[in-house]
MMTF fields as JSON, N, C-alpha, C and O atoms, coordinates in Angstrom:
{
  "mmtfVersion": "1.0.0",
  "mmtfProducer": "UNKNOWN",
  "numBonds": 267,
  "numAtoms": 268,
  "numGroups": 67,
  "numChains": 1,
  "numModels": 1,
  "chainsPerModel": [1],
  "groupsPerChain": [67],
  "chainIdList": ["A"],
  "bondAtomList": [4, 2, 8, 6, 12, 10, 16, 14, 20, 18, 24, 22, 28, 26, 32, 30, 36, 34, 40, 38, 44, 42, 48, 46, 52, 50, 56, 54, 60, 58, 64, 62, 68, 66, 72, 70, 76, 74, 80, 78, 84, 82, 88, 86, 92, 90, 96, 94, 100, 98, 104, 102, 108, 106, 112, 110, 116, 114, 120, 118, 124, 122, 128, 126, 132, 130, 136, 134, 140, 138, 144, 142, 148, 146, 152, 150, 156, 154, 160, 158, 164, 162, 168, 166, 172, 170, 176, 174, 180, 178, 184, 182, 188, 186, 192, 190, 196, 194, 200, 198, 204, 202, 208, 206, 212, 210, 216, 214, 220, 218, 224, 222, 228, 226, 232, 230, 236, 234, 240, 238, 244, 242, 248, 246, 252, 250, 256, 254, 260, 258, 264, 262],
  "bondOrderList": [1, 1, 1, 1, 1, 1, 1, 1, 1, 1, 1, 1, 1, 1, 1, 1, 1, 1, 1, 1, 1, 1, 1, 1, 1, 1, 1, 1, 1, 1, 1, 1, 1, 1, 1, 1, 1, 1, 1, 1, 1, 1, 1, 1, 1, 1, 1, 1, 1, 1, 1, 1, 1, 1, 1, 1, 1, 1, 1, 1, 1, 1, 1, 1, 1, 1],
  "groupList": [{"groupName": "UNK", "atomNameList": ["N", "CA", "C", "O"], "elementList": ["N", "C", "C", "O"], "formalChargeList": [0, 0, 0, 0], "bondAtomList": [1, 0, 2, 1, 3, 2], "bondOrderList": [1, 1, 2], "singleLetterCode": "X", "chemCompType": "L-PEPTIDE LINKING"}],
  "groupTypeList": [0, 0, 0, 0, 0, 0, 0, 0, 0, 0, 0, 0, 0, 0, 0, 0, 0, 0, 0, 0, 0, 0, 0, 0, 0, 0, 0, 0, 0, 0, 0, 0, 0, 0, 0, 0, 0, 0, 0, 0, 0, 0, 0, 0, 0, 0, 0, 0, 0, 0, 0, 0, 0, 0, 0, 0, 0, 0, 0, 0, 0, 0, 0, 0, 0, 0, 0],
  "groupIdList": [1, 2, 3, 4, 5, 6, 7, 8, 9, 10, 11, 12, 13, 14, 15, 16, 17, 18, 19, 20, 21, 22, 23, 24, 25, 26, 27, 28, 29, 30, 31, 32, 33, 34, 35, 36, 37, 38, 39, 40, 41, 42, 43, 44, 45, 46, 47, 48, 49, 50, 51, 52, 53, 54, 55, 56, 57, 58, 59, 60, 61, 62, 63, 64, 65, 66, 67],
  "secStructList": [7, 3, 3, 3, 3, 3, 3, 3, 6, 6, 3, 3, 3, 3, 3, 3, 3, 7, 1, 1, 7, 3, 3, 3, 3, 3, 7, 7, 6, 6, 1, 7, 2, 2, 2, 2, 2, 2, 2, 2, 2, 2, 2, 2, 2, 2, 1, 4, 4, 4, 2, 2, 2, 2, 2, 2, 2, 2, 2, 2, 2, 2, 2, 2, 2, 2, 7],
  "xCoordList": [2.92, 2.32, 2.402, 2.353, 2.502, 2.505, 1.008, 0.8, 0.324, -0.917, -1.191, -1.595, -1.068, -0.624, -2.151, -2.394, -3.198, -4.418, -4.042, -3.5, -4.508, -3.968, -5.165, -5.977, -5.395, -6.95, -6.056, -4.976, -7.164, -6.505, -7.898, -8.872, -7.971, -9.155, -10.244, -11.435, -9.447, -10.48, -11.009, -12.195, -10.561, -11.199, -10.074, -9.004, -10.603, -9.635, -8.98, -9.785, -8.113, -7.14, -6.309, -5.74, -6.123, -5.566, -4.389, -4.683, -2.896, -1.838, -1.219, -0.625, -1.259, -0.816, 0.435, 0.311, 0.99, 2.669, 3.024, 3.082, 3.222, 3.698, 4.791, 5.417, 5.417, 6.863, 7.007, 8.016, 5.819, 5.433, 4.705, 4.935, 3.544, 2.513, 2.143, 2.016, 1.964, 1.645, 0.035, -0.329, -0.57, -1.953, -2.346, -2.179, -2.868, -3.683, -5.224, -5.488, -6.058, -7.178, -8.336, -8.136, -9.361, -10.192, -11.074, -11.897, -10.94, -12.002, -13.304, -13.546, -14.221, -15.538, -15.587, -15.183, -15.872, -15.729, -16.788, -16.431, -18.068, -18.768, -18.798, -19.487, -17.629, -17.479, -16.059, -15.223, -16.025, -14.519, -13.945, -14.57, -12.506, -11.151, -11.632, -12.34, -11.408, -11.637, -12.838, -12.703, -13.831, -15.17, -14.782, -14.854, -14.424, -14.486, -13.57, -13.702, -12.341, -11.432, -12.332, -12.153, -13.021, -13.281, -15.163, -15.73, -15.262, -16.542, -15.925, -16.443, -14.498, -13.656, -13.19, -13.321, -12.693, -12.314, -13.41, -13.263, -14.634, -16.133, -16.418, -16.87, -16.018, -16.571, -15.423, -15.722, -14.32, -13.153, -13.031, -12.331, -14.072, -14.11, -14.516, -13.828, -15.39, -16.493, -15.943, -16.329, -15.084, -14.326, -12.62, -11.764, -12.244, -11.625, -10.417, -9.65, -10.108, -8.582, -8.398, -7.393, -8.989, -9.11, -8.872, -8.715, -8.944, -9.149, -8.121, -8.354, -6.775, -5.748, -5.531, -5.137, -5.879, -6.133, -6.911, -6.717, -8.127, -9.08, -8.663, -8.684, -8.233, -6.949, -6.558, -7.116, -5.413, -4.552, -5.628, -5.423, -6.621, -7.497, -8.471, -9.272, -8.082, -9.086, -8.025, -8.503, -6.534, -5.627, -5.134, -4.67, -5.392, -5.06, -6.289, -6.054, -7.59, -8.494, -8.496, -8.667, -8.244, -8.045, -6.623, -6.579, -5.423, -4.482, -4.851, -4.462, -5.716, -6.361, -6.806, -6.187, -7.898, -8.771, -7.866, -8.353, -6.69, -5.502, -5.163, -5.067, -5.016, -4.294, -5.427, -5.318],
  "yCoordList": [272.514, 273.075, 274.258, 274.063, 275.278, 276.497, 277.155, 277.069, 277.712, 278.168, 279.639, 279.458, 280.568, 281.677, 282.677, 283.14, 282.7, 283.722, 285.267, 285.497, 286.168, 287.368, 288.316, 288.043, 289.267, 290.048, 291.24, 291.558, 291.983, 292.918, 293.493, 292.75, 295.206, 296.132, 295.604, 295.908, 294.481, 293.898, 293.142, 293.146, 291.887, 290.953, 289.796, 290.054, 288.922, 287.671, 286.949, 286.523, 286.858, 285.853, 284.674, 284.538, 283.892, 282.913, 282.395, 282.166, 282.26, 282.402, 281.004, 280.49, 280.494, 279.126, 278.36, 278.229, 278.096, 277.517, 276.176, 275.229, 276.265, 274.284, 274.354, 275.41, 273.062, 273.594, 274.047, 274.678, 273.687, 273.984, 275.124, 275.747, 275.585, 276.096, 276.942, 276.535, 278.63, 279.427, 280.069, 280.183, 280.342, 280.035, 281.532, 281.395, 282.867, 283.24, 284.125, 285.028, 283.173, 283.696, 284.424, 284.422, 284.889, 285.71, 284.842, 284.097, 284.9, 284.029, 284.619, 285.793, 283.71, 284.258, 284.881, 284.016, 285.749, 286.069, 285.561, 285.625, 285.011, 284.395, 282.864, 282.162, 282.554, 280.591, 280.547, 281.45, 279.273, 278.833, 278.887, 278.715, 279.173, 279.179, 277.465, 277.606, 276.664, 275.216, 275.09, 274.429, 275.725, 275.661, 276.593, 276.144, 277.812, 278.428, 278.604, 279.102, 277.646, 276.92, 275.816, 276.095, 274.949, 273.924, 274.909, 274.806, 275.212, 276.242, 276.441, 276.159, 277.07, 277.832, 276.607, 276.542, 275.639, 274.691, 273.747, 273.043, 273.66, 272.8, 274.133, 273.768, 275.578, 276.432, 276.266, 276.305, 276.11, 276.149, 274.534, 274.278, 273.442, 272.263, 272.796, 272.415, 273.535, 273.673, 274.188, 274.011, 274.772, 275.085, 274.567, 275.406, 273.716, 272.773, 272.826, 271.924, 274.592, 275.022, 275.403, 276.109, 275.2, 275.558, 274.036, 274.127, 272.888, 272.036, 271.809, 271.48, 272.022, 271.276, 272.557, 272.342, 273.746, 274.691, 273.975, 273.846, 273.52, 273.281, 272.167, 272.085, 271.266, 270.301, 270.987, 271.222, 271.2, 272.491, 272.917, 272.303, 273.696, 274.41, 273.017, 273.275, 271.713, 271.144, 270.478, 269.792, 270.597, 269.899, 270.853, 270.46, 272.229, 273.157, 272.917, 272.751, 272.958, 272.643, 271.886, 272.181, 270.371, 269.589, 269.662, 269.201, 270.211, 270.304, 271.344, 271.227, 272.394, 273.773, 272.809, 272.659, 272.218, 271.04, 270.444, 270.437, 269.936, 269.115, 269.86, 269.365, 271.245, 272.036, 271.895, 272.382],
  "zCoordList": [207.46, 207.405, 208.31, 209.525, 207.908, 209.561, 208.44, 207.23, 209.442, 209.443, 210.334, 211.482, 210.049, 210.725, 210.079, 208.965, 211.842, 211.496, 212.188, 213.269, 211.21, 211.361, 211.285, 210.401, 211.97, 212.329, 212.171, 212.667, 211.01, 210.626, 210.175, 210.055, 209.863, 209.675, 208.7, 208.743, 207.515, 206.735, 207.213, 206.886, 208.366, 208.315, 209.329, 209.88, 209.285, 209.917, 208.548, 207.72, 208.388, 207.457, 207.542, 208.625, 206.771, 207.52, 206.326, 205.153, 206.96, 206.114, 205.83, 206.778, 204.959, 204.944, 204.398, 203.18, 204.622, 204.198, 204.003, 204.788, 202.944, 203.1, 202.508, 202.591, 201.613, 201.517, 200.03, 199.713, 198.877, 197.92, 197.611, 196.574, 198.688, 198.282, 199.583, 200.738, 198.92, 200.132, 199.618, 198.448, 200.545, 200.477, 201.71, 202.921, 201.079, 202.115, 201.587, 200.793, 202.641, 202.192, 203.771, 204.985, 203.007, 203.763, 204.659, 204.127, 206.12, 206.891, 207.032, 206.751, 207.513, 207.362, 209.257, 210.033, 209.693, 210.702, 211.352, 212.528, 211.325, 212.152, 212.406, 213.147, 211.368, 211.363, 212.512, 212.556, 213.407, 213.763, 212.566, 211.52, 212.65, 212.06, 211.14, 210.143, 211.355, 210.859, 209.682, 208.652, 209.984, 209.874, 208.279, 207.135, 208.664, 207.868, 206.338, 205.22, 207.347, 206.203, 205.526, 204.34, 205.537, 204.947, 204.073, 202.985, 204.545, 203.641, 202.405, 201.325, 202.61, 201.271, 200.708, 199.486, 201.26, 200.085, 199.719, 198.72, 200.528, 199.578, 198.005, 196.92, 198.324, 197.63, 196.4, 195.207, 196.816, 195.636, 194.832, 193.852, 195.695, 194.641, 193.428, 192.481, 193.168, 192.289, 190.965, 189.809, 191.397, 190.244, 189.549, 189.827, 188.975, 188.647, 188.867, 189.205, 188.551, 188.341, 189.857, 189.948, 191.071, 192.264, 193.666, 194.883, 192.822, 193.491, 194.463, 195.626, 193.886, 194.908, 196.206, 197.352, 195.676, 196.904, 198.239, 199.448, 197.008, 198.322, 199.419, 200.647, 198.217, 199.269, 200.568, 201.64, 200.045, 200.975, 202.037, 203.084, 202.113, 202.838, 203.928, 204.826, 203.49, 203.845, 204.808, 205.711, 204.732, 205.21, 206.523, 207.593, 206.078, 207.145, 208.419, 209.616, 207.772, 208.79, 209.623, 210.805, 209.045, 210.256, 210.979, 212.12, 210.413, 211.268, 212.544, 213.706, 211.985, 212.816, 213.969, 215.023, 213.638, 214.43, 215.394, 216.525, 215.31, 215.827, 217.263, 218.385, 216.819, 217.985, 218.99, 220.116]
}
């Protein structure tokens, strides 16, 4: 998994790549990166169509914490 955090005029976002998925998400500027990823994952779990993306965000948060 490759995680890249970008800072733009729109805010901070994460670009997450795995062998089979690519995901770009806007992060909450007031939370640490891993906490923001987990918050998005929890929100996505509410929608059955985004459960796989929620799992990917959780994995990204764990890996980001490991750095």
